[in-house]
N, C-alpha and C positions, 0 to 999 in steps of 0.2 A: 741496316743501321738503326732502324727504329727500336730494335730490341735493346740496343746499348744506351738509348737515350735516357732512360731513368737512372742508369748507373752513372752516366756522365753528369747529369743534373745533381745527383746526390753527392758525388765526389767534388764537383765544383762548388756546391753550396757549403760543404764542410771546409774546403781548403782555400777557395778563391784563387787557385793556382791553375792558370791556363796550361802551363807546361806539363802539369801532371795528367792532363787529358790526352796529350799526344800519344802515349803508348796505346791507350785504349782505342783511339781513332785509327791509328795505324793497324791495329789488330782487326778492327771492323772492316777497313778498306781491303786489307789482305784477304780476309775471309770472303768478302763479297766478290773479289776478283777470282779467287779460287773456285767459287761456286758458279759465277756467271760465265766466265770465259770458256770452260769446258762445255757447259750446257749450250751456250750460243754457238760454239764451233760445231758441236754434234748436230744441233738443230739445222745449222746452215748446210752442213755436208749432206745430211740425210734428205732434207727437203729440196735443196738445190739440185742434187744429182739423182735422186731416186723418186721421191714422192711427187714433186711437181711434174717432171717430164713424163712419168709413167701413168700417174693417176689423175693429175690435175692440169691437163694441157691448156685449159682455159686461162690458167694463171701464169703461163710462161712469160708473158710480158712483164710481170711484176717480180720475176725471179731475181733479176739484177738489182732492183731496188731493195729487195729483202737482204741481199748479200751486203749491200752498202750500209743498210741500217744496222746490221750485226756489228759493224765497227763501233757503233755507239756503246756496245757492251764494255768497251775499254774505258770510256769516259764516265758513264753514269755512276758506277759504284764509287769512284774517287770523288767526284763533285758532290754527290749526296752525302758521302761520309763526312766531308768537311762542313757541310751544312748543319749537322747536329751540333758541332761546337758553337757555331754562330748563334744558334737558337738558345743553347744552354747559357752562354755568357751575355745574353741580352742584345745581340747584334743582328736581330732579324732583318733589319733594313739592308745590311750588307748582303745577306743571303738573297733577299728580294731583288736588290739591284743587280746582282750577278745573274739571277734567273731571268730578269727582264732583258738584260744585255744579250744573253744567249738566245732568248726568244726573238729579239729583233734581228739578230744575225740569221737565225733560222728562217724567218719570214722573208727577209730581204734577199738572201741568197736563193732560197727556194723560188720566190717569184721571179727573180732575174733569170735563173736557169730554166725555169719552166716556160715563162711567157716570152722571154727575149731570145733564148737559144733553143727552144723547143725540145728540152731534154726530158719532159714528161715525168714519170715516176722516179727515174734516176736523179733528176734535178731536185725534186722534192726531198729525196733521201739524202743527197749530198748536203742540202740546206740543213736538214735535221742533224746530221753528223757534225757539220761545221758549228751549228749553234751549241750543241753539247760540248764540243771541244772548247769553244770560247767560254762557256759557263764553267767548265772544269778548270781551265787556266786561271780564270778570275777567282775561283774558289781557292786554288792553291796560292795565288798571289795574296789574296786577302788573309789567308791563314798565316802565311809567312810574315806579313805585316803585323798581324795580331800577336804572334809569338815573339816578334822583335820588340813590340811595344810593352809587353808584359802585362800582368793582371792589374798593376797599379794605375796604368794609364788608359784603361779601357773606356772610361767615361768620356775622354776627349776624342774618341775615335768617331 
């Protein structure tokens, strides 16, 4: 998504129209997902079933955590893609707030699952995925609010 950032900034600077950024961001998110999901799936399948069990048996305990973390490949491209819009239109605080909320969920769930329920690496991985899911949902919600508000009411946001 960083590749599209200059184009987003240029376009928004010329038009001040948030809705005009939507097709570009959709394209970036779609492209990111098309790149990330197959790579993450292949990585998971090859490492989970072949590399780790055959060549890296010392890492067998982390294999499940790695599989859980690969779920994050669904959320990260989407959440980050919307972040570019917030940066371009001067709403960095929204992006920061969503990031902090995701981080807090990550830490709280991770600590709870690891220390309270003894889930170890898997608990930490679940916390990471939950935090990224919350971050992504907040990004989508913020974007929907932004597009409903329109470019003329951005200052009041």
